[in-house]
C-alpha positions as CSV (number, residue, x, y, z in Angstrom):
1,Q,2.8,14.8,18.7
2,V,4.2,16.0,15.4
3,Q,2.3,16.3,12.2
4,L,4.2,16.1,8.9
5,V,2.9,17.1,5.5
6,E,4.9,16.4,2.3
7,S,4.4,18.0,-1.0
8,G,6.2,18.6,-4.3
9,G,6.0,15.2,-5.9
10,G,4.8,14.6,-9.5
11,L,5.6,13.2,-12.9
12,V,9.0,14.2,-14.3
13,Q,11.1,13.0,-17.2
14,P,14.4,11.2,-16.8
15,G,17.1,13.7,-16.0
16,G,14.6,16.1,-14.5
17,S,14.4,17.6,-11.0
18,L,11.8,17.9,-8.2
19,R,11.9,19.8,-4.9
20,L,10.1,17.9,-2.2
21,S,9.0,19.7,1.0
22,C,7.9,18.6,4.4
23,V,6.2,21.0,6.8
24,A,6.2,20.0,10.5
25,S,3.7,21.2,13.1
26,G,3.0,20.3,16.7
27,S,5.7,19.6,19.2
28,I,8.5,20.6,16.9
29,A,10.9,22.0,19.5
30,N,12.0,18.4,20.5
31,I,12.7,17.3,16.9
32,R,16.3,16.2,16.7
33,A,16.5,15.1,13.1
34,M,14.4,15.1,9.9
35,A,14.8,12.6,7.2
36,W,13.5,11.5,3.8
37,Y,12.8,7.9,3.0
38,R,11.2,6.3,-0.1
39,Q,9.4,3.2,-1.0
40,A,8.7,1.7,-4.4
41,P,6.0,-0.9,-4.9
42,G,7.1,-4.3,-3.7
43,T,10.1,-3.0,-1.9
44,E,11.0,-2.0,1.6
45,R,11.2,1.6,2.7
46,E,14.7,2.9,2.2
47,F,16.7,5.8,3.6
48,V,17.4,8.8,1.3
49,A,18.8,11.6,3.4
50,V,18.8,13.1,6.9
51,I,19.5,16.4,8.4
52,A,20.2,16.8,12.2
53,R,19.3,19.9,14.2
54,N,23.0,20.8,14.3
55,G,23.0,20.8,10.5
56,E,24.8,17.6,9.9
57,R,23.7,15.8,6.7
58,V,23.9,12.2,5.7
59,Y,22.9,10.8,2.3
60,A,22.3,7.3,1.0
61,D,24.8,6.3,-1.7
62,S,22.0,6.5,-4.3
63,A,21.4,10.1,-3.4
64,K,24.9,11.5,-3.1
65,G,25.7,14.1,-5.7
66,R,22.2,14.3,-6.9
67,F,20.0,15.1,-3.9
68,T,20.4,18.0,-1.4
69,I,18.6,18.1,1.9
70,S,18.1,21.4,3.7
71,S,16.0,22.9,6.5
72,D,14.3,26.2,7.1
73,D,13.7,26.5,10.8
74,A,11.6,29.7,10.5
75,K,9.2,27.8,8.3
76,N,9.5,24.4,10.1
77,T,10.2,22.9,6.7
78,V,12.7,20.4,5.4
79,T,13.2,20.1,1.7
80,V,15.1,17.7,-0.6
81,Q,16.2,18.9,-4.0
82,T,16.3,15.9,-6.3
83,N,18.3,16.2,-9.5
84,S,19.2,13.9,-12.4
85,L,16.2,11.7,-11.6
86,N,15.9,8.3,-13.2
87,S,13.3,5.6,-13.2
88,E,14.9,4.0,-10.1
89,D,14.0,7.1,-8.2
90,S,10.3,6.5,-8.7
91,A,8.7,5.9,-5.3
92,L,6.5,7.3,-2.6
93,Y,8.7,9.7,-0.6
94,F,8.1,10.0,3.1
95,C,9.3,12.6,5.6
96,R,10.3,11.4,9.1
97,A,10.9,13.3,12.3
98,R,12.9,11.8,15.1
99,M,12.3,13.2,18.5
100,G,15.0,13.7,21.2
101,G,14.9,11.7,24.4
102,S,12.3,9.0,23.5
103,K,13.6,8.8,19.9
104,T,10.0,8.4,18.8
105,D,9.5,8.7,15.0
106,Y,6.7,10.4,13.2
107,W,5.9,9.9,9.6
108,G,4.1,11.9,6.9
109,Q,1.7,10.4,4.4
110,G,4.2,10.6,1.5
111,T,4.4,12.3,-1.9
112,Q,4.6,10.4,-5.1
113,V,7.5,10.8,-7.4
114,T,7.3,9.2,-10.9
115,V,10.1,9.4,-13.3
116,S,9.0,8.5,-16.8
117,S,9.3,9.6,-20.4
């Protein structure tokens, strides 16, 4: 079992930035990749970015050039720095841990990002 707790969301003006964090606990040694997803009301959850245990990063087209995902193994934390935010980035942002072997996914409860003037 893995527990994930997100934080860092909030209300930000267009063009602003937020740093979202996800702290993992539990059976973290078998985590193979950590990712961020987001879901706006009335839409499906969509991929934002992922970082693998080997450090490889992949971004959604909407995130390229604006978001940066990173990990701190010592703190069991994955963060995503979000810059140049616009209203289309408003959503509930979720952290996901994918386990090795079984490829089981664990999800956090999400942190809300609202971009508005």
